Structure formats: structure tokens, C-alpha cells
FIKOLZA-1660 file (N, C-alpha, C; in steps of 0.1 Angstrom, whole numbers, plus 5000, padded with zeros to 4 digits):
% residues 56
   i   px   py   pz ch aa at
   1 5010 4989 5000  A  M  N
   1 5000 5000 5001  A  M CA
   1 5008 5013 4998  A  M  C
   2 5007 5022 4990  A  A  N
   2 5015 5034 4989  A  A CA
   2 5007 5046 4996  A  A  C
   3 5010 5050 5009  A  R  N
   3 5005 5062 5013  A  R CA
   3 5014 5074 5014  A  R  C
   4 5006 5085 5010  A  C  N
   4 5014 5098 5011  A  C CA
   4 5019 5100 5021  A  C  C
   5 5032 5106 5025  A  P  N
   5 5039 5109 5037  A  P CA
   5 5032 5120 5044  A  P  C
   6 5026 5130 5039  A  Y  N
   6 5019 5138 5040  A  Y CA
   6 5006 5139 5045  A  Y  C
   7 5001 5126 5045  A  L  N
   7 4984 5122 5048  A  L CA
   7 4984 5122 5064  A  L  C
   8 4976 5130 5071  A  E  N
   8 4974 5130 5083  A  E CA
   8 4961 5129 5088  A  E  C
   9 4956 5121 5100  A  Y  N
   9 4946 5122 5106  A  Y CA
   9 4943 5128 5118  A  Y  C
  10 4930 5138 5119  A  E  N
  10 4930 5145 5129  A  E CA
  10 4917 5138 5137  A  E  C
  11 4918 5133 5149  A  S  N
  11 4903 5128 5155  A  S CA
  11 4896 5139 5161  A  S  C
  12 4882 5136 5160  A  R  N
  12 4873 5148 5165  A  R CA
  12 4865 5140 5176  A  R  C
  13 4866 5128 5180  A  G  N
  13 4858 5122 5189  A  G CA
  13 4867 5113 5200  A  G  C
  14 4859 5101 5206  A  A  N
  14 4862 5094 5213  A  A CA
  14 4866 5080 5203  A  A  C
  15 4860 5080 5194  A  F  N
  15 4862 5067 5187  A  F CA
  15 4872 5071 5175  A  F  C
  16 4879 5061 5171  A  F  N
  16 4889 5065 5161  A  F CA
  16 4884 5065 5146  A  F  C
  17 4871 5062 5142  A  S  N
  17 4863 5062 5134  A  S CA
  17 4859 5079 5130  A  S  C
  18 4859 5085 5142  A  Q  N
  18 4856 5097 5144  A  Q CA
  18 4865 5108 5140  A  Q  C
  19 4867 5115 5127  A  G  N
  19 4878 5121 5124  A  G CA
  19 4876 5125 5112  A  G  C
  20 4890 5134 5107  A  D  N
  20 4891 5140 5094  A  D CA
  20 4904 5134 5088  A  D  C
  21 4907 5132 5077  A  Y  N
  21 4920 5132 5070  A  Y CA
  21 4924 5144 5065  A  Y  C
  22 4936 5149 5063  A  Y  N
  22 4939 5162 5057  A  Y CA
  22 4955 5161 5053  A  Y  C
  23 4958 5172 5044  A  C  N
  23 4971 5171 5040  A  C CA
  23 4980 5180 5044  A  C  C
  24 4989 5175 5050  A  D  N
  24 4999 5186 5060  A  D CA
  24 5008 5194 5049  A  D  C
  25 5009 5189 5036  A  L  N
  25 5015 5199 5028  A  L CA
  25 5004 5214 5023  A  L  C
  26 4992 5210 5020  A  C  N
  26 4983 5221 5018  A  C CA
  26 4972 5223 5027  A  C  C
  27 4974 5218 5038  A  K  N
  27 4964 5221 5051  A  K CA
  27 4951 5223 5047  A  K  C
  28 4946 5211 5038  A  K  N
  28 4932 5210 5034  A  K CA
  28 4926 5198 5040  A  K  C
  29 4914 5196 5044  A  K  N
  29 4904 5184 5045  A  K CA
  29 4903 5178 5032  A  K  C
  30 4905 5164 5031  A  L  N
  30 4905 5158 5017  A  L CA
  30 4893 5151 5020  A  L  C
  31 4884 5146 5007  A  S  N
  31 4875 5138 5004  A  S CA
  31 4877 5123 5006  A  S  C
  32 4866 5115 5008  A  E  N
  32 4871 5102 5006  A  E CA
  32 4875 5095 4996  A  E  C
  33 4870 5104 4984  A  A  N
  33 4875 5099 4969  A  A CA
  33 4892 5104 4968  A  A  C
  34 4896 5115 4972  A  E  N
  34 4908 5120 4970  A  E CA
  34 4918 5107 4979  A  E  C
  35 4913 5104 4992  A  I  N
  35 4920 5096 4998  A  I CA
  35 4924 5083 4994  A  I  C
  36 4910 5076 4986  A  K  N
  36 4911 5063 4982  A  K CA
  36 4920 5062 4968  A  K  C
  37 4918 5073 4959  A  N  N
  37 4923 5073 4945  A  N CA
  37 4936 5081 4943  A  N  C
  38 4942 5087 4954  A  K  N
  38 4955 5096 4952  A  K CA
  38 4963 5092 4968  A  K  C
  39 4959 5095 4978  A  C  N
  39 4966 5096 4990  A  C CA
  39 4970 5083 4996  A  C  C
  40 4960 5073 4994  A  N  N
  40 4964 5060 5003  A  N CA
  40 4958 5048 4993  A  N  C
  41 4964 5044 4985  A  V  N
  41 4960 5036 4973  A  V CA
  41 4966 5021 4976  A  V  C
  42 4960 5009 4971  A  D  N
  42 4962 4995 4973  A  D CA
  42 4976 4994 4966  A  D  C
  43 4978 5003 4955  A  Y  N
  43 4990 4999 4946  A  Y CA
  43 4994 5010 4939  A  Y  C
  44 5007 5011 4939  A  G  N
  44 5008 5022 4927  A  G CA
  44 5018 5034 4937  A  G  C
  45 5018 5045 4934  A  E  N
  45 5024 5056 4942  A  E CA
  45 5015 5070 4936  A  E  C
  46 5002 5071 4935  A  S  N
  46 4995 5079 4928  A  S CA
  46 5000 5095 4936  A  S  C
  47 5000 5093 4949  A  Y  N
  47 5005 5107 4956  A  Y CA
  47 5015 5116 4950  A  Y  C
  48 5023 5110 4940  A  T  N
  48 5033 5115 4936  A  T CA
  48 5031 5126 4922  A  T  C
  49 5020 5124 4918  A  D  N
  49 5012 5127 4907  A  D CA
  49 5007 5141 4913  A  D  C
  50 5004 5144 4925  A  C  N
  50 4999 5155 4932  A  C CA
  50 5004 5167 4928  A  C  C
  51 4999 5177 4924  A  P  N
  51 5007 5190 4922  A  P CA
  51 5014 5197 4936  A  P  C
  52 5008 5195 4944  A  V  N
  52 5013 5200 4958  A  V CA
  52 5028 5193 4964  A  V  C
  53 5023 5179 4962  A  Y  N
  53 5034 5173 4963  A  Y CA
  53 5046 5176 4957  A  Y  C
  54 5044 5174 4944  A  K  N
  54 5055 5176 4933  A  K CA
  54 5061 5192 4938  A  K  C
  55 5055 5200 4943  A  N  N
  55 5062 5215 4943  A  N CA
  55 5064 5215 4957  A  N  C
  56 5065 5209 4964  A  R  N
  56 5070 5207 4979  A  R CA
  56 5082 5214 4983  A  R  C
% end
């Protein structure tokens, strides 16, 4: 599994499932689609195609 090193999780409650993922580079909350298709995929390294990651 290829996970972007800048993908962070911020807990909002007592349970682990209550929280949001955000990008530590661009400081924005990420959608489930962005996480699944770019930031934390089962194969490949799609996060390297992210313009924010390329320009870090």
C-alpha cells in the first residue's frame, strides 16, 4: 500500500472512526475519493502525481 507521507488523521471524538484526513502540505481536509484514489491507494504511488506534492 502506498500512502502519502503527508496524509494526516485528526481525531474529532472518542472513537477512532470519528475524524478527518487532511494534507499536511496544503493544510486542507480531503474527501474520501481523494484519499482512496490518490493519497492512500492499494498499489502504485498516485500521490506523487499530486501538484502540491511535486512542488513541496
